[in-house]
C-alpha positions in Angstrom: 78.6 103.1 107.7 80.0 100.2 105.6 78.0 99.0 102.6 78.1 95.4 101.5 76.7 93.4 98.7 75.2 90.0 99.3 77.3 88.2 96.7 80.1 86.9 98.9 82.7 89.5 97.7 82.2 91.6 100.9 82.6 94.9 99.1 81.0 97.3 96.6 81.5 95.2 93.5 79.3 93.8 90.7 78.6 90.1 90.6 81.0 89.5 87.7 84.0 90.6 89.9 85.8 88.3 92.2 87.9 88.8 95.3 91.2 90.5 94.6 93.3 88.0 96.4 92.3 85.2 94.0 94.5 84.5 91.1 93.3 83.6 87.5 90.1 85.4 88.0 87.5 85.0 85.2 85.1 87.9 84.7 81.6 86.6 84.5 79.9 89.0 82.0 76.7 87.0 82.2 76.3 87.3 86.0 73.5 89.9 85.9 71.3 88.0 83.4 68.3 86.6 85.2 68.4 82.8 85.4 72.0 82.5 84.5 73.0 80.4 87.6 70.2 77.8 86.8 71.5 77.2 83.2 74.2 74.8 84.4 74.6 72.7 87.5 78.4 72.9 87.2 80.4 75.2 89.5 84.0 76.3 89.4 85.7 76.3 92.8 89.2 77.7 93.5 91.4 76.7 96.4 94.8 78.0 97.5 96.6 80.0 94.9 95.8 78.8 91.3 94.4 75.4 92.0 90.8 75.1 90.6 88.3 72.3 90.4 84.9 71.7 88.8 82.0 70.2 90.8 78.4 69.4 90.3 75.8 71.2 92.3 73.5 68.2 92.6 71.7 69.5 95.7 70.5 72.7 93.8 72.1 75.0 96.4 71.7 78.7 95.5 75.4 79.6 95.0 76.9 83.0 93.9 80.3 84.1 93.1 82.4 84.4 96.3 80.5 81.8 98.4 82.7 79.5 100.6 81.6 75.9 100.1 82.6 72.4 101.2 83.2 70.0 98.3 83.9 66.3 98.0 87.5 65.2 98.2 89.4 61.9 98.5 89.3 61.3 101.4 87.1 63.7 103.4 86.1 67.1 102.2 87.8 70.3 101.1 87.0 74.0 101.5 87.1 76.4 98.5 85.6 79.6 97.1 83.1 79.7 94.2 84.6 81.7 91.4 82.2 81.0 88.5 78.6 79.8 88.0 76.2 79.5 85.1 76.8 79.3 81.4 80.5 80.1 81.4 81.5 77.1 83.5 81.2 74.5 80.6 83.3 76.8 78.4 86.0 77.1 81.1 86.0 73.3 81.5 86.6 73.0 77.7 89.4 75.5 77.9 91.1 73.7 80.8 90.8 70.3 78.9 88.7 68.9 81.8 87.9 65.2 81.1 84.2 64.6 81.3 84.6 60.9 81.4 85.9 61.1 85.0 83.5 61.0 87.9 82.6 64.5 88.7 82.6 65.3 92.5 79.8 67.0 94.2 79.3 70.2 96.2 78.2 69.2 99.7 77.0 72.5 101.3 78.0 76.0 102.1 80.8 76.1 104.7 79.6 76.1 108.3 81.5 77.7 111.2 82.8 74.3 112.3 84.3 73.7 108.8 85.9 77.1 108.8 87.6 76.4 112.2 89.2 73.2 111.0 90.2 74.9 107.8 91.9 77.8 109.6 93.8 75.4 111.9 95.1 73.4 109.0 96.1 76.5 107.1 98.1 77.8 110.0 100.4 74.8 109.9 101.3 75.2 106.2 104.4 77.4 106.6 106.0 75.4 109.5 105.4 72.2 107.5 107.1 73.6 104.4 110.3 74.6 106.4 110.5 71.2 108.1 109.9 69.3 104.8 112.8 71.2 103.2 115.1 70.1 106.0 114.1 66.5 105.6 114.7 66.6 101.8 118.2 68.2 102.5 119.0 65.4 104.9 118.1 62.8 102.3 120.3 64.5 99.7 117.5 65.0 97.3 118.0 67.5 94.5 114.7 69.2 94.8 113.1 72.3 96.2 109.8 72.3 98.0 108.1 75.5 97.1 104.7 75.3 98.9 102.5 73.1 101.0 98.7 73.1 100.9 96.5 71.4 103.5 93.1 70.0 102.7 90.1 71.7 104.3 89.6 69.0 106.9 93.3 68.6 107.7 93.5 64.9 106.6 95.8 65.5 103.5 98.7 67.7 102.5 99.9 68.5 99.0 103.7 69.3 98.6 104.6 71.3 95.5 108.2 70.8 94.5 110.6 71.9 91.7 113.3 69.6 90.3 115.4 69.7 87.2 115.9 65.9 87.1 113.8 62.9 88.1 113.7 62.5 91.9 113.1 59.3 93.8 111.0 60.6 96.8 109.7 57.3 98.1 111.8 57.5 101.2 110.8 61.2 101.6 107.1 60.3 101.6 107.5 57.8 104.4 109.4 60.3 106.5 106.9 63.0 105.9 103.9 60.8 106.7 105.5 59.8 110.0 106.4 63.4 110.9 103.0 65.0 110.1 100.6 62.2 110.5 98.6 63.1 107.3 98.2 61.7 103.9 101.0 62.9 101.6 100.7 64.0 97.9 103.6 65.2 95.8 103.1 67.5 92.8 105.9 68.6 90.6 105.6 72.1 89.1 107.8 74.3 86.9 109.5 77.6 87.6 106.9 79.5 85.7 104.0 77.9 87.8 105.9 78.7 91.0 106.1 82.3 90.0 102.4 82.3 89.2 101.6 80.8 92.6 103.7 83.4 94.4 102.7 86.4 92.2 104.3 89.7 91.8 104.7 92.8 89.6 106.5 92.5 86.2 108.9 95.1 84.6 105.9 96.4 82.6 104.3 97.6 85.9 101.4 95.1 85.7 100.8 91.9 87.7 102.4 88.8 86.3 100.6 87.1 83.4 101.1 83.7 85.0 99.3 84.9 88.1 96.4 86.6 86.4 95.3 84.7 83.2 97.8 82.3 81.8 97.2 78.6 82.3 99.2 77.0 79.5 102.9 77.8 79.5 104.4 77.6 76.0 108.2 77.2 75.6 110.1 80.4 74.8 113.3 80.3 72.8 115.9 83.0 72.0 114.9 83.0 68.3 111.8 85.0 69.4 114.2 87.7 70.6 116.2 87.6 67.4 113.2 88.0 65.2 112.3 91.2 67.1 115.8 92.6 67.1 116.1 92.5 70.9 119.5 92.5 72.4 120.3 89.0 73.8 120.9 90.3 77.3 119.9 87.5 79.8 119.1 90.0 82.6 116.6 91.8 80.4 115.1 88.7 78.7 114.6 86.7 82.0 111.5 87.1 84.2 111.1 86.6 87.9 111.1 82.8 87.3 114.7 83.1 85.9 113.3 81.8 82.6 112.7 83.7 79.3 109.7 86.0 79.5 106.5 84.6 78.2 105.6 88.0 76.6 108.4 87.4 74.0 106.0 85.1 72.2 103.2 87.7 71.9 104.4 89.7 68.9 106.7 87.2 67.1 104.0 86.4 64.5 103.7 90.0 63.6 107.5 90.4 63.2 107.7 87.3 61.1 105.1 88.5 58.7 106.6 92.0 58.4 110.1 90.5 57.8 108.8 88.7 54.7 108.5 92.2 53.0 112.2 92.9 53.5 115.1 91.5 51.3 117.5 88.9 52.6 120.5 90.1 54.7 123.0 88.3 52.4 122.0 90.2 49.2 124.4 93.0 48.1 123.2 96.0 46.2 125.4 97.2 43.3 125.3 100.9 42.3 127.6 103.3 40.3 128.8 104.7 43.6 129.8 101.2 44.9 128.6 98.1 46.6 126.3 98.3 49.6 126.0 95.7 52.3 123.1 95.0 54.8 123.6 96.7 58.1 120.3 96.8 60.0 116.5 96.9 59.4 113.5 98.5 61.1 111.1 95.6 60.5 107.8 97.3 61.4 108.5 100.6 59.5 109.8 98.6 56.5 113.1 100.5 56.4 116.6 98.9 55.6 120.0 100.5 56.2 122.9 99.7 54.0 126.6 100.3 54.5 129.6 100.4 52.2 131.6 98.3 54.7 130.6 94.8 55.8 131.6 95.2 59.4 131.4 99.0 60.1 128.6 101.5 59.6 130.2 103.5 56.8 128.2 105.8 54.5 124.9 104.5 55.8 121.9 104.8 53.5 118.4 104.1 54.6 115.8 103.1 52.0 112.5 101.4 52.0 112.0 97.7 51.3 110.2 98.4 48.1 113.2 100.4 46.8 115.6 97.6 47.8 113.7 95.1 45.8 113.7 97.5 42.8 117.5 97.8 43.0 117.9 94.0 43.3 115.8 93.4 40.2 117.8 96.0 38.3 121.0 94.3 39.3 119.7 91.0 38.0 119.2 92.6 34.6 122.8 94.0 34.7 121.7 97.6 35.4 123.4 99.7 38.1 121.4 102.7 39.4 123.2 106.0 40.1 122.4 105.8 43.8 120.3 103.8 46.3 118.1 106.7 47.2 115.1 107.0 44.9 114.7 110.4 43.1 111.9 112.3 44.9 109.1 113.3 42.6 107.9 116.8 43.2 104.3 116.6 44.4 101.9 119.2 43.1 100.6 121.4 45.9 97.1 120.6 46.7 94.5 123.3 46.5 93.2 124.1 50.0 89.7 122.9 50.6 87.3 125.2 52.4 85.4 122.8 54.7 83.2 125.6 56.0 82.1 126.7 52.6 78.7 125.0 52.9 78.1 126.8 56.3 78.8 130.2 54.8 76.1 132.8 55.5 76.5 134.4 52.0 76.3 131.2 50.0 72.7 132.0 48.9 73.5 135.5 47.9 76.3 134.4 45.6 74.2 131.9 43.8 71.4 134.5 43.3 73.8 137.1 41.9 75.1 134.6 39.4 71.6 133.9 38.2 70.8 137.6 37.8 74.1 138.2 36.0 73.3 135.4 33.5 69.9 136.8 32.7 71.2 140.4 32.1 74.3 139.4 30.3 73.1 140.6 26.9 72.1 144.0 28.3 75.4 144.6 30.0 77.3 143.7 26.8 75.2 146.3 24.9 76.0 149.0 27.4 79.7 148.3 27.1 79.6 148.6 23.3 77.8 152.0 23.6 80.3 153.3 26.0 83.2 152.4 23.7 81.6 154.1 20.8 81.0 157.3 22.7 84.6 157.4 24.0 85.9 157.0 20.4 83.9 159.9 18.8 84.1 162.5 21.6 87.7 163.7 21.1 87.2 164.2 17.3 84.4 166.7 17.8 86.2 168.6 20.4 89.3 169.1 18.3 87.3 170.3 15.3 85.5 173.0 17.3 88.7 174.0 19.1 86.8 173.9 22.4 88.4 172.9 25.6 87.3 169.4 27.0 84.2 169.4 29.0 84.2 168.6 32.7 83.3 165.2 33.9 80.1 166.5 35.5 78.6 167.7 32.2 79.5 164.5 30.5 77.8 162.5 33.2 74.8 164.7 33.0 74.5 164.0 29.3 74.8 160.4 29.8 72.2 160.4 32.4 69.7 162.4 30.2 70.2 160.3 27.1 70.5 156.9 28.9 68.0 154.5 27.3 65.1 154.1 29.7 64.4 150.5 30.6 62.0 149.5 33.3 63.9 146.3 33.9 67.2 148.1 34.6 65.5 150.7 36.8 63.8 148.1 38.9 66.7 145.7 39.1 67.1 146.1 42.8 63.4 145.5 43.3 63.4 142.5 41.1 66.2 140.8 42.9 64.0 139.8 45.8 61.2 138.6 43.5 60.8 135.1 42.2 62.7 134.0 39.1 59.5 133.4 37.1 58.4 137.0 37.3 61.9 138.1 36.2 61.8 135.9 33.2 58.3 137.1 32.2 59.4 140.7 32.3 62.4 140.0 30.2 60.3 138.3 27.6 57.9 141.3 27.5 60.8 143.8 27.2 62.2 141.8 24.2 58.8 141.8 22.5 58.5 145.6 22.8 61.9 146.1 21.3 61.0 143.9 18.3 57.7 145.8 17.7 59.4 149.2 17.4 60.3 150.3 13.9 64.0 150.7 13.1 63.5 154.5 12.4 62.6 155.2 16.0 65.8 153.8 17.3 68.3 156.6 17.5 71.5 155.9 15.6 74.8 155.8 17.4 76.2 159.1 16.0 73.0 161.0 16.9 73.3 159.8 20.4 76.9 161.0 20.6 75.8 164.5 19.3 73.1 164.7 21.8 75.4 163.7 24.6 77.9 166.4 23.6 75.4 169.3 23.3 76.1 172.1 25.7 73.6 174.0 27.7 72.0 177.3 26.4 74.1 179.5 28.7 77.4 178.1 27.4 76.3 178.5 23.7 75.5 182.3 24.1 78.9 183.0 25.7 80.8 181.1 22.9 79.0 183.0 20.2 
C-alpha cells in the first residue's frame, strides 16, 4: 500500500520539503505554522531548471508547496510548480532583487488536465528544437552555443539559452528560427556557471553542485584566492565542471587573509649566530613558519611559530642576534593529579569525623606520649642496679595496663564517636574541671609511677630472696 501526503509532493515528506528534481530548493521552515499561507498573497513558482518567478494569488486560491498552477505570461499562460508560500516569499523576493515597481503577474488557477496535455506536448519538442537550432546557428557561422530550449506552457513561445564569449548578432537567426518553428522566439544569454547549474551534477567533494542547489549570484573567482590558501596552481584541480575556477575557492579566502596577518613577511631575513635564515614555507592556519639557510633549496629547515619569528625580528632591529631560532623550552612543572571522584568517595564523612576527634583529643595524646618516653628512660637504670635480667614484654604490658590512668573519656572513645559533637564537648569540659579540683598531692609523681610499673609479682620476689 502506498502512502501519500496531500501537499503536492507525492511522497512521505513534510510540507517544508520540495520535489527532489527541482533545483534551488528553499526549505520552508514556517510551513507547519497555522495560517502561514494567508500571511502573504505572493507565491514563488518554479519552471524548467532554475527559472523562477513571483506571482500574486489574487483569486485567494488555496495553494500548497508542490501544486502545479497556470500563471499569467506574455502572451498566453505558462505552467509551473509552486515552491514557496507564506511569509518567506517577500524575503526571497528581496534576496533575488525583484523589482516591486514592475507589474506583478497573477496566478490563474490550478492546472487542469487540458493544460497538462498542451504542456507535455510542448515539452516533448524541446530536445529536437535544440538540435535543429544548433545546425541553423552553425550554417549562419555564428560563434555561439545553444545550450537549452524551454517551451512555454501553452506552446506559443520558446526561450533559447545560449553561451557566447563575444557579442553575437543573432537578428538573422531569430527570423530563421521563427519561420522554422512557428513560435515566438526569445534569446537569453547565460554563462558557463549558469549552464552547469541548469544541467546539474556531482562535484569532486561528493555533493551536488552548489550552482544547482543554492547559488544564485555568481561572484568572479581569481587565481589569487588559490595563492592565499597555498593551493597548487594546477588548472585540472582548480577548474570545475563548467571549465571555470571553482566557486568554493572564495569560501575560505577571508579566513586565510586574516590568519596571514599574524605571520611575518616573506621577504624578511632572520639573523642568528648560526647564520642567516630565509623564508621557505608557512602553515597559515597553524601559525607555523619554516626557514631555510638557502634561498632556493630546503636546507637546514627550522620551523618556528609566528610569535617567535616576530621576536627574532625585533631583536635583529636592536642589533641582537639570538643563539638559534628555536626558543628554549621552559620546563613545565608537573601538575598534581586531581581526583575528580573525591567528592563521591564513600569514606569522605569518616575522614572528616576522625579529624575532628583527633583535634579534640590532641592534648591527651600528647600527655600519653610524654609519659611513655619517661618510663622508657628510667626503666633500664633500675634493672642494671638490681642486676636483674630484663622483664618480658608481657609483664611490662601488664604493669602498664594496671597503672594506666583511668579516664572515662578514653574508655568510651569508641562509643562517643557516634554521638553528637555537643555531648563530646560537654564531657571534655567536665573531665577538665575534675582534674583541676583534685589536689596536687593526689596526683602520682612520675618516678612513683615508674616504680609501680616495675614491681614484680609476689611469686617472683620470694624466689629472688
